[in-house]
C-alpha positions in Angstrom: 35.2 -42.7 -10.3 35.3 -38.9 -10.4 35.2 -37.0 -7.3 32.5 -34.4 -7.1 33.2 -30.9 -5.9 30.7 -28.7 -4.0 28.2 -26.8 -6.0 25.5 -27.5 -8.6 25.7 -28.7 -12.2 24.3 -26.6 -14.9 21.3 -28.9 -15.2 20.5 -28.6 -11.5 20.7 -24.8 -11.6 18.4 -24.6 -14.7 15.9 -27.0 -13.1 15.9 -24.9 -9.8 15.4 -21.7 -11.7 12.5 -23.2 -13.7 10.9 -24.5 -10.6 11.3 -21.1 -9.0 9.7 -19.3 -11.9 6.7 -21.7 -11.8 6.2 -20.9 -8.0 6.5 -17.1 -8.7 4.0 -17.3 -11.6 1.5 -19.2 -9.3 2.0 -16.6 -6.6 1.6 -13.7 -9.0 -1.6 -15.2 -10.4 -3.1 -15.8 -6.9 -2.2 -12.3 -5.8 -3.9 -10.6 -8.7 -6.9 -12.9 -8.5 -7.5 -11.9 -4.9 -6.9 -8.2 -5.7 -9.5 -8.3 -8.5 -12.0 -10.1 -6.3 -11.5 -7.4 -3.7 -12.0 -4.7 -6.3 -15.2 -6.3 -7.5 -16.6 -6.7 -4.0 -15.7 -3.1 -3.1 -17.5 -1.8 -6.2 -20.5 -4.0 -5.4 -20.7 -2.4 -1.9 -20.5 1.1 -3.4 -23.3 0.3 -5.9 -25.5 -1.3 -3.2 -25.0 1.8 -1.1 -25.9 4.1 -4.0 -29.0 2.1 -4.8 -30.1 2.0 -1.2 -29.6 5.7 -0.8 -31.7 6.5 -3.8 -34.4 4.0 -2.8 -34.6 5.3 0.8 -35.0 8.9 -0.4 -37.7 8.0 -2.9 -39.6 5.9 -0.4 -39.4 8.7 2.2 -40.9 11.2 -0.3 -43.7 8.8 -1.3 -44.6 8.0 2.3 -44.7 11.7 3.2 -46.9 12.5 0.2 -50.6 13.1 -0.1 -50.6 12.1 -3.8 -48.3 10.3 -6.2 -48.3 10.0 -9.9 -46.0 7.5 -11.5 -45.4 6.5 -15.1 -42.3 4.8 -16.5 -39.2 6.8 -15.5 -41.0 9.7 -13.9 -42.5 10.1 -10.4 -44.3 13.2 -9.1 -45.2 13.4 -5.4 -47.1 16.1 -3.6 -45.7 16.7 -0.1 -46.3 19.4 2.5 -43.1 21.0 1.3 -44.3 21.2 -2.3 -44.0 19.0 -5.4 -41.1 16.7 -5.8 -40.3 15.1 -9.2 -38.0 12.1 -9.8 -36.9 11.3 -13.3 -34.0 9.6 -15.1 -31.5 12.0 -16.6 -31.5 12.0 -20.4 -27.8 11.1 -20.5 -28.4 8.1 -18.3 -26.1 9.4 -15.6 -28.6 9.0 -12.7 -31.9 9.8 -11.1 -32.6 13.5 -10.8 -34.7 14.7 -7.8 -36.3 18.1 -8.4 -38.0 20.1 -5.7 -38.7 23.6 -4.7 -35.4 23.5 -2.8 -33.3 22.6 -5.7 -32.0 19.6 -7.7 -30.0 16.6 -6.7 -28.8 13.5 -8.6 -28.3 9.9 -7.6 -25.4 9.2 -9.9 -25.3 6.0 -11.8 -28.8 4.9 -10.8 -31.8 4.3 -13.1 -35.4 4.1 -11.8 -38.7 3.0 -13.0 -42.1 3.8 -11.4 -45.6 2.3 -11.8 -48.8 3.3 -10.0 -50.4 0.2 -8.6 -53.7 0.6 -6.6 -53.0 2.7 -3.5 -49.2 2.8 -3.9 -46.3 3.0 -6.2 -44.0 0.2 -7.4 -40.4 1.5 -7.4 -37.4 -0.1 -9.1 -33.9 1.2 -8.8 -31.0 -0.3 -10.7 -27.3 0.5 -10.7 -24.6 -1.3 -12.7 -20.9 -1.0 -13.5 -18.2 -2.9 -15.3 -15.2 -3.9 -13.3 -12.3 -6.0 -14.7 -14.5 -7.2 -17.5 -17.3 -8.2 -15.2 -20.7 -6.5 -15.1 -22.0 -5.9 -11.6 -25.7 -5.1 -11.2 -27.7 -4.2 -8.2 -31.5 -4.2 -8.5 -33.9 -3.0 -5.7 -37.6 -3.2 -5.9 -40.3 -2.2 -3.4 -44.0 -1.2 -3.2 -44.6 2.1 -1.3 -48.0 3.5 -0.1 -48.3 7.2 0.8 -49.1 7.6 4.5 -50.6 11.1 4.3 -53.7 10.3 2.3 
C-alpha cells in the first residue's frame, strides 16, 4: 500500500474548482436578479409619482374652474386666473399645461379627457421600458368643477 502525502490530487482540485465556479455563478445570478428587481421597482415609483403629480394638478384646475371642455387629448378649463389648456405634446413627450402664466410639461405622461355630465373623466398614463420589461402606470378619475 502506498503512503499518501498531504495535499490534493489533481482530480480533487478540479472538482473543488468546478464546485466553486458553480457557487460563484449562482451568487452572480442572484445578485443581478435582485439588482434588476430594485431598478424596476425604483422606476415604477418614479412613474407613479409622475402620474400622480400630473393627475393632482389637472384635478386641482378642474375643481377650481367654472367651466371645462374636454375632448380626447385636450382639456380647456376656465378658472379665476384665466384659461388653462392641457394637451398631449405632438412628439408624445408629455402633457403640456398652457396658461396665462406660461407653459409646463409633465414629461412622459399621456392624458385623455372626456366630458361626462357635470364633470370630466381624466385618464393619465405613464410607461417605460426597464431591463426589457414594460412598466405602465394608469390613473383614472372623475372630477366635477366646484365653482359652477
